[in-house]
C-alpha positions as CSV (number, residue, x, y, z in Angstrom):
1,M,-11.3,-23.6,8.0
2,T,-14.7,-22.2,9.9
3,S,-12.5,-19.5,11.0
4,R,-11.2,-18.5,8.0
5,L,-15.0,-18.3,6.4
6,N,-16.4,-15.9,8.7
7,R,-13.6,-13.2,8.3
8,L,-14.7,-13.6,5.3
9,A,-18.3,-12.7,5.7
10,V,-17.4,-10.1,7.7
11,A,-15.5,-8.4,5.5
12,F,-17.4,-9.5,3.0
13,L,-20.7,-7.6,5.0
14,A,-18.1,-4.6,5.5
15,T,-17.2,-3.7,2.2
16,A,-21.5,-4.4,1.4
17,L,-21.9,-1.6,4.2
18,A,-19.0,0.7,3.2
19,T,-20.4,0.8,-0.6
20,L,-23.1,2.2,0.1
21,G,-21.8,4.4,2.7
22,V,-22.4,3.2,6.5
23,T,-20.1,3.5,8.9
24,V,-18.3,-0.3,10.2
25,A,-16.9,0.3,13.3
26,N,-15.2,-3.1,14.5
27,P,-16.3,-5.4,12.3
28,A,-14.1,-8.4,13.0
29,P,-11.7,-9.0,16.4
30,A,-9.2,-7.3,17.0
31,S,-7.3,-10.9,16.2
32,A,-8.3,-11.3,13.0
33,A,-5.8,-10.4,10.7
34,M,-7.3,-9.2,7.3
35,T,-4.0,-11.9,4.8
36,I,-3.2,-9.0,2.0
37,C,-2.3,-11.9,-1.0
38,Y,0.4,-10.0,-3.4
39,N,1.4,-11.4,-7.1
40,T,4.6,-10.9,-7.8
41,S,5.0,-12.8,-11.3
42,Q,5.1,-9.3,-13.8
43,A,7.7,-7.6,-11.0
44,G,10.8,-8.5,-12.5
45,S,13.6,-8.1,-10.8
46,Y,11.7,-6.3,-8.1
47,A,9.7,-9.4,-6.5
48,S,12.7,-9.8,-4.0
49,V,12.5,-5.8,-3.3
50,A,8.6,-7.0,-3.2
51,N,9.2,-9.4,-0.1
52,Q,11.3,-6.9,1.8
53,A,8.3,-4.1,1.7
54,A,5.3,-6.3,2.5
55,S,8.4,-6.9,5.4
56,I,8.3,-3.4,6.5
57,W,4.5,-3.6,6.9
58,N,3.5,-6.7,8.6
59,N,6.9,-5.5,11.3
60,A,4.9,-1.9,11.1
61,T,1.6,-3.0,11.1
62,V,-1.3,-5.0,13.2
63,N,-4.4,-6.4,11.6
64,L,-3.5,-7.2,8.6
65,T,-0.4,-9.4,6.5
66,L,0.8,-9.5,3.2
67,S,1.9,-12.1,1.7
68,A,3.8,-13.0,-1.6
69,N,2.2,-15.5,-4.4
70,C,-0.7,-17.2,-2.6
71,G,-3.6,-15.1,-5.0
72,S,-3.6,-11.6,-6.4
73,N,-5.5,-8.3,-4.2
74,L,-2.1,-5.7,-5.5
75,R,-0.1,-6.6,-8.4
76,I,2.8,-6.2,-8.6
77,Y,4.3,-4.5,-12.3
78,R,7.3,-3.5,-13.0
79,I,7.7,-1.5,-16.5
80,T,9.6,1.4,-18.3
81,G,9.3,4.8,-18.1
82,G,6.2,6.9,-16.9
83,G,6.6,7.2,-13.4
84,S,5.8,4.7,-10.4
85,Y,2.7,4.6,-9.5
86,A,-1.3,3.7,-7.4
87,V,-4.6,2.6,-8.5
88,R,-6.0,1.5,-5.7
89,T,-9.9,-0.7,-6.4
90,S,-11.1,-0.8,-2.9
91,L,-9.1,-1.3,0.0
92,G,-6.5,-3.3,0.5
93,N,-6.7,-4.1,-3.4
94,G,-5.0,-2.9,-6.0
95,R,-1.4,-2.3,-8.8
96,V,0.7,-0.6,-7.9
97,Y,4.1,0.2,-11.0
98,I,7.7,0.7,-10.0
99,D,9.3,2.5,-13.0
100,T,13.1,0.9,-13.4
101,Q,13.9,5.5,-13.9
102,Q,12.6,5.6,-11.7
103,A,13.8,3.6,-9.1
104,A,17.8,4.3,-10.9
105,Q,17.7,7.0,-8.5
106,Y,15.7,6.9,-6.2
107,S,15.7,4.1,-3.2
108,V,13.6,1.5,-5.2
109,L,12.8,0.1,-1.1
110,R,11.4,2.9,-0.4
111,I,9.7,3.7,-3.8
112,M,8.1,0.5,-3.2
113,T,7.2,0.8,0.4
114,H,5.5,3.6,-1.0
115,E,3.7,1.9,-3.2
116,I,2.4,-0.7,-1.4
117,G,0.7,1.8,1.9
118,H,-1.6,3.9,-1.6
119,I,-2.9,0.0,-1.7
120,L,-3.5,0.5,2.6
121,G,-5.3,3.1,1.7
122,L,-2.2,6.2,2.8
123,P,-2.0,9.4,0.9
124,D,0.6,11.5,-1.0
125,N,2.2,13.7,2.5
126,Y,5.0,16.1,-0.4
127,N,6.4,17.5,2.9
128,G,10.1,16.2,1.5
129,N,10.2,15.4,5.2
130,C,12.4,11.8,5.1
131,A,11.0,10.1,8.3
132,L,7.4,10.2,6.1
133,L,7.0,7.3,3.6
134,M,4.4,9.4,2.5
135,S,6.2,12.3,1.6
136,G,7.9,10.2,-1.7
137,G,10.2,11.6,-4.1
138,S,9.6,14.9,-1.9
139,A,12.2,13.9,-0.4
140,G,14.5,14.3,-2.4
141,T,16.7,11.6,-4.3
142,S,19.3,11.3,-0.9
143,C,16.5,10.0,0.7
144,T,16.1,6.4,1.4
145,N,13.9,5.4,4.4
146,P,11.3,2.7,3.5
147,Y,10.1,2.5,6.8
148,P,6.2,4.3,8.1
149,S,6.4,6.4,10.4
150,T,4.6,4.9,13.9
151,A,1.5,7.2,12.5
152,E,1.5,6.1,9.1
153,A,1.4,2.5,10.5
154,S,-1.3,2.9,12.6
155,R,-3.4,4.8,10.1
156,V,-2.4,1.7,8.4
157,S,-3.6,-0.4,11.4
158,N,-6.7,1.6,12.1
159,L,-8.8,1.3,8.8
160,F,-7.2,-2.4,8.5
161,A,-9.1,-2.6,11.8
162,G,-12.8,-1.4,10.6
163,T,-12.8,2.3,12.2
164,F,-12.7,3.7,8.9
165,S,-15.1,5.6,6.4
166,A,-16.7,4.6,3.7
167,T,-14.5,7.3,1.9
168,D,-11.4,4.7,3.4
169,R,-11.5,2.9,0.5
170,S,-12.4,3.9,-1.7
171,A,-10.9,3.9,-5.5
172,D,-7.6,6.0,-6.8
173,V,-4.5,6.6,-8.8
174,F,-2.5,8.1,-7.2
175,R,0.3,9.4,-9.4
176,D,3.4,11.7,-9.3
177,S,4.1,10.6,-6.4
178,W,7.7,10.8,-7.6
179,P,8.9,13.1,-10.6
180,S,10.1,11.7,-13.7
181,V,13.8,11.1,-14.8
182,L,12.3,14.3,-17.4
183,T,11.7,16.3,-14.4
184,P,13.6,18.5,-12.9
185,V,12.2,18.6,-9.6
186,S,12.2,21.9,-8.6
């Protein structure tokens, strides 16, 4: 219990310092992984996909663990229309919205893993490369790769190791990474 309290205190201090614009380097030992609790109560039929995506991130990274329904750092929603997107309120916290219409066109596991990537600090990379998870829908409907590249996974691991700056922790909305069903892809 004391170890968990110490990690929480370090995380709180790091967040406070980052808010003030102070860069924090290694606020906790590398062995102290941060736990991100995700909630699938509003994910409907996509709850099991969220669990698969969490497993992919857990296997690809160090310094963090995604754990189901232990809290609400990350809330996952099933929606219809409007496009899949993520709203990061801070590093490791936010909401993911999975659009059923887009999930009918694209790999729902790739969409879920990609959108969670935003919550974990990754931006979109619209280069059309299916090997890069954060290329999103630009890789086309035939791309089903749900795995982050080594570079993407390393970036997330580094962010959660405490080697990040205040700008990496900012709130952001990530939209339009998956073209809408009604929007032609050019």
